[in-house]
Structures are given as structure tokens and as C-alpha cells.
N, C-alpha and C positions, 0 to 999 in steps of 0.2 A: 405181277404188281411190282411197284416201284417202291424203294425204301426212302424216297424223299419225301419231305413235306410239301404241302401246297404252296408255301411261300417260297420255296427254292433255297431254304438255309442248310442243306445237307441231311443226311442220314439220320433216322430217329433211332436212339439207342434205349433198350429196356434195361433197367439196372435193378437188381434185388433190393427191396427196403432193407436198411441196415437194422441190426439187434439193438433196440433201445432199452429195454427191460433189464434190470440187475440180475445177476447170476443167482440160481435158487440157493438157498442156505441148506447144506447137508446136516440134519439132525444129529447123526453120529458124530460129526466133527465138532458140533456145538456142544455135545455133552463132554467130549473129551477135553476141551479146554473150559477151566472153570472161570476163566475171566470173560471179559466182554466179547463178542464176536470179533473178527478181524476187520469187518466193514465198518465204515463209519458214515452216517449220512451227515453232510456239511451242514453246520448252522453258524448262525452269527452270534459271537459271544457279546454278550451286552452286560456291562459292568453296573449294577445299581447302588453299591455299598458307597456310601459318602455321598450319594446324589441328594441334593435338596430338595425336599417335598414341595417347595414353593415353586419349582421348575413347571410343575404341571397345574392345569386349571387356569381359572381367569387369573390375569396379572394385572395387578392395581397400576394405575396410570396417575401420574403428577397433573394437576391443573394446568401446568404450563404446555403440556403436550396433548390438550384436550381444545376442542372449539370452544368459542365464546359461550359461557352457559345462559346468558340472557337470552339471546336469539333462539339457542337450540331449545330451550325450555319453553318457549313461545310455540315453536313448531311441533314439539312432541306433545304438548297439552292439547293443540288444536287436533291433533291425529287421535290422541286418547278419547277425547269428547266425541268425535265423530265416530270411533269404533263403538262406545258405549250408547251411543244413540242409534246404531245400526246403519249409519250411511257409509260405512267403511268396513271392509274385511277385516276381522281380528287378527289374521296373520300377518299383517302389515306392520304390525308393531312388536312382534315377538323378539326380534332381534334387539331391540331396545329396553326391554323389560325384563324383569327378574321373574322366574317361573310363577310365583305366588301372586306377582302383580298381574301377569299375563293371563292366569287364570281367572282372576276377579273381574278383570276387563272383558274377557271373553264370555263369561257368564253374563254379564250385564249386557253384552251386545245380543246374546242369544235370547235374553228376556225380551229385550226391545224388538227383535225379529219376529218374536211370536206374537208381540202385542199388535204388530202390523201397523202401526201409527207412524208414517213418514210424511211430514209435511214439506213443502217446498222450501222453508226457511230451515238453515241448519244453525246449530249453536256455534258461536263465535267467541274467540278468546279475545277480552278487550284490552287488558292490562296483565303484565308479569312483574313479579318483583324476585328478585334472586339474592341470597346471601350464601357466602362460602365459609362455613364455620372451621373446615380444615382443608388441607391440601387433598385435592382430588375428590372432595366433597362438595355439594352445592344443594342448597335447600330452597325450594321455589314455590311461590304460590301464584294463583292466576285466578282473574275475575272472568267467568264465563256468562255470557247472555244467552240463555236457552228458552228460545220463543219469548214468553213473557217473564220470564223468572231470571234472576241474577244468582249464580252459584259460585262457590269456591272450591277451589282444586288446590291441593297441597301434594307437592312431590319431593322425594329425596333422591337426588342425582349422584351417583357414585362413578367415579372413572375407572373403568375396566377395559382392558384390551384395546386402549387408544380411542374410546368412544365413552359417551355417557350413557349410562344404563339407569333406568328407573327403579329402585331397589324398594321404594315404599309410595303409597300412593293413598290419599284420602280424599273424597268427594263429599262435599258438604251441600 
């Protein structure tokens, strides 16, 4: 038998697998020293003393770093109305809503889905008004035409992580 590979690159050498596991700890040696063992598992030293708690979690964003609230409120109002009527899946708005707002919207979507009434006409946002009472905060109201009914939608938008987030929602 020939020691060359089929591609003709040279002989194949068999090498042993190197030992990778750490050496065993001798219990007698461990008892002999009252301090910690001589081995040390490497770890990353992270200093949290003096770290500001505001570094973690959602970061407030100024209005000048956010998109225009008038247009954005119209788009999110349309999306929320479609979710609540059951014509759009609820997870599509999860990124733009606070957890309590999302749970209310998803619950209304589930109720609409169980009702099973989906007509060819969808609800349409007709008019949106926005005011900005503080930096990074916008309050919007929308007029929604849903079949033959006219409804109102009120939202509080808060700037978090460089995007608007719906933190309060009232449907009338």
C-alpha cells in the first residue's frame, strides 16, 4: 500500500491528539495549602462601582433625534387600528409599543379574530393632530373611520432608543 494521498500531495502523517483538559487537582495538596489553589480560571474583570444606572435599559431620545411625529403618528395609528381589527398580525407593532399597550392591542386583535368578522373594507385613519408637551414626548389624536363608525384614537408617544414608542393608548 502506498502512503500518498489520492491527490498526490504527499504522505499522510498520523499525529496524536494533544491533551486539552486541565491537570487533575490533588486533594492532599489542596488541603496542605489553606489559601486558594494555585490554578486560576481566567475571567474578565468588570468594574461596576461608579457605573451610572442610566446606562442600562431604554435610553430617552430628544425630539430633534426622532422622525417627524405627525407623519409617524399617522402610520402607527393606521397599523394599530389594523391590528385591533384583526387584519394585521399583532407582532408587527411590538417594537413600537410599550408592553402594556401591546398586550391591550393584542388582546383586542384576538377578540376580533375570534369574532371572525373581516370585511373587505378596512378602517382608515382620516386625520391626525399632534402636540409636543415636552422634549421627546408627543401626544397624538387620530380620527378613524371604521366601516360606518367614526372613532377617536389618542396616543402618547415617547422617544426611546432613537424611535417613537407608543406608551399610552386610548380608543374611543
